[in-house]
C-alpha positions in Angstrom: -13.2 -6.5 10.9 -13.6 -3.4 12.5 -13.5 0.0 10.6 -12.7 3.1 12.2 -13.6 6.6 10.9 -14.4 10.1 11.9 -18.2 9.0 10.0 -21.1 8.7 12.2 -21.9 4.7 11.0 -23.7 2.2 12.9 -22.4 -1.2 12.6 -25.5 -1.6 9.8 -24.4 1.5 7.7 -20.9 0.0 7.9 -22.1 -3.7 6.5 -24.3 -1.9 3.9 -21.4 -0.3 2.7 -19.1 -3.7 2.7 -22.4 -5.4 0.8 -22.4 -2.1 -2.2 -18.8 -2.8 -2.5 -18.8 -6.5 -2.8 -22.1 -6.5 -5.2 -19.9 -4.1 -7.4 -16.8 -5.8 -7.5 -17.4 -9.5 -7.5 -19.3 -11.1 -10.5 -20.2 -14.0 -8.3 -23.3 -14.4 -6.3 -22.8 -14.2 -2.6 -24.6 -16.6 -0.7 -26.9 -15.4 1.9 -25.8 -17.4 4.6 -22.0 -16.8 3.8 -23.2 -12.7 4.0 -24.6 -13.4 7.1 -21.9 -14.9 8.8 -19.3 -12.6 7.6 -21.3 -9.5 8.5 -21.7 -10.5 11.8 -18.2 -10.0 12.4 -17.8 -6.6 10.9 -18.3 -3.4 13.2 -17.4 0.1 13.1 -16.1 2.7 15.7 -16.5 6.5 15.0 -13.7 8.4 16.5 -11.3 11.3 15.8 -7.9 9.3 15.0 -6.4 12.3 17.3 -8.4 11.4 20.6 -6.9 8.5 22.9 -10.5 7.3 23.8 -10.9 6.4 20.2 -8.2 3.7 21.0 -9.8 2.7 24.0 -12.7 2.2 22.9 -11.0 0.2 20.0 -9.2 -2.0 22.6 -12.5 -2.7 24.0 -14.0 -3.9 21.3 -10.7 -6.0 20.2 -10.5 -7.9 23.6 -14.5 -8.8 23.0 -13.8 -10.0 19.7 -11.2 -11.9 21.0 -13.9 -13.9 23.6 -16.3 -14.2 20.9 -14.4 -15.4 17.7 -11.4 -16.7 19.3 -9.2 -14.6 17.2 -6.0 -14.9 19.7 -5.0 -11.3 19.9 -3.9 -11.0 16.3 -4.3 -7.4 15.1 -3.6 -6.2 11.6 -4.0 -2.4 11.5 -4.6 -1.0 8.1 -3.9 2.9 7.9 -6.2 3.8 4.8 -5.2 7.9 5.9 -3.2 10.2 4.6 0.6 9.8 4.7 1.0 12.6 7.2 -1.2 10.3 9.4 0.6 7.0 9.9 2.9 7.8 12.4 0.8 9.7 14.6 -1.5 6.6 14.4 0.6 4.2 15.0 1.8 6.5 18.1 -1.7 6.3 19.8 -1.8 2.3 18.9 1.6 2.1 21.0 0.1 4.1 23.8 -2.8 2.2 23.9 -0.8 -1.1 23.8 -2.3 -2.5 20.7 1.0 -3.1 19.4 2.5 -5.0 21.9 3.2 -9.0 21.1 3.2 -11.0 23.7 2.2 -14.7 24.6 2.6 -15.5 20.4 0.4 -12.7 19.6 1.5 -10.9 16.3 0.4 -7.0 15.9 1.1 -5.6 12.4 0.4 -2.1 10.4 0.1 -1.9 6.9 1.0 1.4 5.2 0.6 2.4 1.7 2.6 5.0 -0.7 3.6 7.5 -1.1 6.2 6.4 1.7 7.6 10.1 2.1 7.6 12.8 -0.1 12.0 12.9 -0.2 14.5 11.3 1.0 14.4 13.1 4.6 10.9 12.3 4.6 11.0 9.0 4.2 14.2 8.1 6.9 11.9 10.2 9.4 9.0 8.2 8.9 10.8 5.3 9.0 12.5 6.3 12.1 9.1 7.3 13.5 7.6 4.0 13.2 10.8 2.0 13.9 10.9 3.7 17.3 7.5 1.9 18.2 7.4 -1.0 15.7 9.9 -3.9 14.9 10.7 -3.7 11.6 8.8 -7.1 11.1 5.7 -5.7 12.2 6.0 -2.8 9.5 4.1 -4.1 6.0 4.7 -1.2 3.4 2.4 -1.9 0.6 2.9 -1.8 -3.1 -0.1 -3.1 -4.9 1.5 -3.7 -7.9 3.8 -6.6 -6.2 0.5 -8.4 -5.4 -0.1 -9.0 -9.2 0.6 -11.9 -10.6 2.5 -11.2 -13.3 4.9 -9.3 -11.4 5.3 -12.2 -9.0 6.0 -14.3 -12.1 8.9 -12.4 -13.0 11.1 -14.2 -10.3 9.7 -17.7 -11.3 10.6 -16.9 -14.9 13.7 -15.8 -14.3 15.3 -18.2 -11.9 13.2 -21.2 -12.3 14.0 -21.6 -15.9 17.5 -22.3 -17.5 16.4 -21.3 -20.6 16.8 -17.5 -20.1 18.8 -16.9 -16.7 22.2 -17.8 -18.8 21.1 -14.9 -21.4 20.0 -12.1 -19.0 22.6 -10.1 -18.7 24.7 -7.4 -20.5 26.1 -9.9 -22.9 22.9 -10.7 -24.7 20.3 -7.6 -23.8 20.6 -4.6 -25.7 18.5 -2.4 -23.2 15.4 -2.7 -20.9 12.2 -0.5 -21.1 9.7 -0.4 -18.3 6.4 1.5 -19.0 3.7 2.1 -16.8 0.7 4.0 -18.7 -2.8 4.9 -17.5 -5.1 6.4 -19.7 -7.1 8.1 -16.6 -6.1 11.4 -15.9 -6.1 12.7 -11.7 -9.4 12.3 -11.3 -10.1 13.4 -7.5 -6.7 12.9 -6.7 -5.7 16.2 -7.8 -5.0 18.1 -4.7 -2.5 15.4 -3.8 -1.5 15.1 -7.2 -0.3 18.6 -7.4 2.2 18.7 -4.7 3.6 15.4 -5.9 3.7 15.1 -9.5 4.5 11.9 -11.6 8.0 11.6 -9.9 7.0 11.4 -6.1 4.0 9.6 -7.2 5.1 6.2 -9.5 8.9 6.2 -9.5 10.2 5.4 -5.9 7.5 2.9 -5.7 5.7 1.2 -8.5 8.9 2.2 -10.9 11.4 1.1 -9.0 10.2 -2.3 -7.6 9.4 -3.2 -11.4 13.3 -2.0 -11.9 14.6 -4.6 -9.0 12.9 -7.1 -9.7 13.8 -7.1 -13.5 17.5 -6.3 -12.6 18.1 -8.2 -9.3 20.8 -11.3 -8.5 18.8 -14.5 -7.7 18.4 -14.6 -4.0 19.6 -17.4 -1.6 16.1 -18.5 -0.9 12.6 -17.4 -1.4 12.6 -15.9 2.0 11.4 -12.1 2.7 14.7 -10.7 4.1 16.6 -12.8 1.0 14.7 -11.1 -1.7 14.6 -7.6 -0.3 18.7 -7.9 0.2 19.1 -8.3 -3.8 16.6 -5.8 -4.7 18.4 -3.0 -2.4 21.6 -4.2 -4.3 20.0 -3.2 -7.5 18.9 0.5 -6.2 22.1 0.6 -4.7 23.8 0.3 -7.6 22.0 2.7 -9.9 24.0 5.5 -11.1 23.0 9.0 -9.4 22.5 11.7 -11.3 23.8 14.4 -11.3 22.9 18.3 -12.5 23.7 18.0 -15.8 22.8 14.3 -16.0 19.1 15.2 -14.9 19.1 17.7 -17.5 20.1 15.4 -20.2 18.7 12.1 -19.0 15.4 13.0 -17.7 12.1 14.3 -19.1 9.3 15.8 -17.6 6.1 16.9 -19.3 2.0 17.8 -18.5 -0.5 16.5 -20.4 -2.7 19.3 -22.5 -6.6 18.8 -23.9 -7.0 15.8 -26.5 -9.2 12.7 -26.9 -8.9 9.6 -24.7 -10.8 6.3 -25.7 -12.9 8.5 -27.7 -13.8 11.1 -24.9 -12.5 14.6 -24.7 -10.2 15.1 -22.0 -9.6 19.0 -20.5 -5.9 19.9 -19.9 -4.2 18.9 -16.7 -4.5 23.0 -15.6 -7.9 22.6 -16.2 -8.9 20.1 -13.4 -10.5 21.0 -10.4 -7.9 22.2 -7.6 -4.9 22.0 -10.0 -3.1 25.4 -9.9 -3.6 27.1 -13.5 0.1 28.1 -13.8 0.9 24.1 -12.4 4.4 23.3 -13.3 3.9 19.6 -11.9 4.6 17.0 -14.4 2.2 14.3 -15.4 4.5 12.4 -17.1 7.9 11.2 -16.5 10.8 9.7 -18.8 14.6 8.4 -17.3 17.6 6.7 -18.8 19.0 4.9 -15.6 22.5 3.0 -15.6 23.1 0.3 -13.2 26.8 -0.3 -12.4 27.1 -3.4 -11.7 28.8 -7.0 -13.5 25.7 -8.2 -14.9 24.0 -4.9 -16.3 27.0 -2.5 -16.9 26.4 -0.6 -20.5 22.5 -1.8 -20.3 20.7 0.8 -20.4 17.2 1.1 -18.6 14.6 3.2 -20.0 11.4 4.2 -17.7 8.3 6.1 -18.3 4.9 6.7 -17.0 2.3 9.3 -17.2 -1.3 9.9 -17.3 -4.1 10.5 -20.0 -1.9 8.2 -22.4 -2.9 6.4 -25.3 -4.0 3.2 -23.2 -3.7 1.7 -20.0 -0.5 -0.7 -20.2 1.9 -1.6 -17.9 4.9 -3.8 -19.4 8.6 -4.8 -19.2 10.4 -5.1 -22.5 13.4 -7.0 -22.5 15.3 -5.9 -26.2 18.1 -8.3 -27.3 21.0 -7.5 -29.2 21.1 -8.1 -32.6 22.3 -11.1 -34.3 25.3 -10.9 -36.8 24.0 -9.9 -40.6 27.3 -11.6 -42.2 24.9 -14.7 -43.1 22.3 -12.5 -45.0 24.8 -10.3 -46.9 23.6 -11.9 -50.2 20.0 -11.5 -49.7 17.5 -8.2 -49.7 17.5 -8.5 -45.7 19.0 -5.3 -44.8 18.4 -6.0 -41.3 17.0 -8.4 -38.9 13.7 -8.4 -36.7 14.8 -7.6 -33.4 14.1 -10.5 -30.4 12.5 -9.2 -27.5 10.5 -10.4 -24.4 7.6 -8.7 -23.3 6.3 -9.3 -19.6 3.0 -7.5 -19.6 1.8 -6.7 -16.2 -1.7 -4.9 -17.1 -4.1 -5.0 -18.5 -3.6 -8.5 -20.2 -1.6 -10.5 -18.0 1.3 -12.7 -19.7 4.5 -12.8 -21.2 5.4 -12.4 -25.1 8.7 -13.7 -27.0 9.1 -12.7 -30.5 11.9 -13.8 -32.9 12.6 -13.5 -36.7 11.2 -16.7 -39.2 11.4 -16.9 -42.8 8.3 -16.1 -44.7 7.2 -18.8 -47.2 8.2 -18.2 -50.8 11.4 -17.9 -53.2 12.7 -15.2 -51.4 14.6 -14.7 -48.5 12.3 -13.0 -46.9 12.1 -12.5 -42.6 8.8 -11.7 -40.6 8.6 -11.6 -36.9 6.5 -14.1 -35.3 5.3 -14.4 -31.6 4.9 -16.8 -29.0 2.6 -15.9 -26.2 1.4 -16.9 -22.7 -1.9 -15.3 -21.3 -2.4 -15.9 -17.8 -6.6 -16.0 -18.4 -5.9 -18.5 -21.2 -3.8 -20.9 -19.7 -5.2 -20.8 -16.0 -8.3 -19.7 -16.5 -7.7 -16.7 -13.9 -9.1 -13.0 -14.4 -6.4 -10.4 -13.3 -6.6 -9.1 -9.7 -5.2 -5.4 -8.3 -2.8 -7.5 -6.1 -4.4 -6.3 -2.8 -6.0 -9.7 -2.3 -2.4 -11.3 -2.3 -1.3 -8.7 -0.6 -3.7 -8.8 2.5 -3.4 -12.3 3.0 0.4 -12.0 3.2 0.2 -9.8 5.8 -2.2 -12.2 7.8 -0.2 -15.3 7.4 3.5 -13.0 7.9 5.1 -13.6 4.5 6.9 -9.9 4.2 8.1 -11.1 1.1 6.3 -8.6 -1.5 6.7 -5.8 0.5 9.5 -3.1 1.1 11.7 -2.7 3.8 13.0 0.6 5.6 16.4 0.6 3.4 14.9 -0.3 0.4 12.6 2.5 0.6 15.5 4.5 1.4 17.1 3.5 -1.7 14.9 4.5 -3.9 14.4 7.9 -2.6 18.3 8.5 -2.9 17.5 8.2 -6.3 15.2 10.5 -6.9 16.7 13.0 -4.4 19.0 14.5 -6.8 16.2 15.3 -9.8 14.4 17.0 -7.1 17.4 19.0 -6.0 18.1 19.4 -9.8 14.6 20.7 -10.1 14.7 23.0 -7.1 18.2 24.8 -8.1 16.9 25.4 -11.7 13.1 26.1 -11.5 11.2 26.1 -14.7 8.6 28.7 -16.1 7.3 26.7 -18.7 6.7 22.8 -19.0 6.2 20.4 -22.3 3.0 19.5 -22.9 1.6 16.3 -24.9 -1.7 15.9 -26.2 -4.1 13.8 -23.8 -4.6 10.5 -25.5 -0.9 10.4 -27.3 2.1 8.5 -26.5 4.0 11.2 -24.7 5.9 14.1 -25.2 8.1 14.3 -28.2 11.3 15.1 -25.8 11.0 11.4 -24.4 11.1 10.2 -28.1 14.3 12.0 -28.5 15.8 10.4 -25.1 15.7 7.3 -26.4 16.2 7.8 -30.2 19.7 9.6 -29.7 20.6 6.2 -28.9 19.2 4.8 -31.7 16.4 2.8 -30.3 12.7 3.4 -29.7 10.1 3.0 -27.2 7.7 0.2 -27.9 3.9 1.7 -28.9 1.9 2.2 -25.4 -1.2 0.0 -25.1 0.9 -3.2 -25.7 0.3 -3.2 -29.4 2.6 -4.8 -31.7 5.2 -2.6 -33.6 4.8 -1.8 -37.0 6.4 -4.4 -39.4 8.7 -4.9 -42.0 7.4 -4.6 -45.6 6.3 -8.0 -46.4 6.6 -9.3 -42.7 3.8 -10.7 -40.8 3.3 -11.8 -37.2 1.0 -14.8 -35.6 
């Protein structure tokens, strides 16, 4: 493992930094012999990424590693740099001959979001990368796709005959996808104030969850087969007109409040944020997927910062059963059936349905069948990077986005950006830090006779006399 940075670090300094990170992030004792073996394979090069001599020194060190450790000339370059540097560094790697694949050697590059700031910049970034690399050398990483629960969504849908027949417009009323964060902008304010919640989260995390929820079964679990189907979902999303953007999208900004018992200042009070900033820290939208499976089924998406809790989940709300069977009973409405895929922080799946409460009267309460990863597999949550980096090493691109998928996501967002640019605002709705979001987002879904699931993966309020297990 070779670190390259502008910092004047020796190999020992670099190894000490890695050791500190391991102590912080792992809960198991690291054997001294294991650490010694690993540390001896860590090196650091100090250099400017714009200086060609940096790459010549890197090339020489890599060659010595091939000899000393028999690495076979296989190189994985992880670009932990600002997105504006992706193409520049790849061009330098190409000029130095470090991206050339010969004699069964592989050379791969990992880039993380943001993949552009709009449709034009995303296309340009893809063009610049593909001028130097083949598509199969580029791994566009979204760490959400490495989470076990996200991957399990495909297994849950396509490996179980119980659910696939009802995963369509005939049985599903609507879908909610929530990615809520309890943290504010923290140290990312300078980037975030130029990006906002829409650019930061929607074309990447949110649309990947949308695509996995709505995609058709792939012909196999090979990378391009699944990416083809995800791309079809994004292509089928109805594009926003200016009027539709006003009606079906809510943006807001957090004000001061209390999060997890601690006071939090408003967004505009954060360092590096303009005092009159109109940048949104919350976005909610209603989408329509115009294909045979999902025609008429609304998808409600929301994401924001400093909300009531950290919680990422997908809720599949099934249609109500007919009430005629119960017309002579006190039951005036049935408990809704829904399926919740909890992505974080509690990884698992919950199915909710109605059951009769014991007693002489016909009273229905809701009960839950719950599967938790931690309980069943004795596995703790991961942030996804472990899985994704391993997939990069073995050349499995199933959980990575292809150029056309990136551009399809931005093509949905671009009309919103255009509408906002054409109709600028001089004030933005606010919501208190620690709340569930702005009232405007509630109105977005309630006008359809529906309600948001409470943030925090909490159970909804029960009917009088109901209970939950």
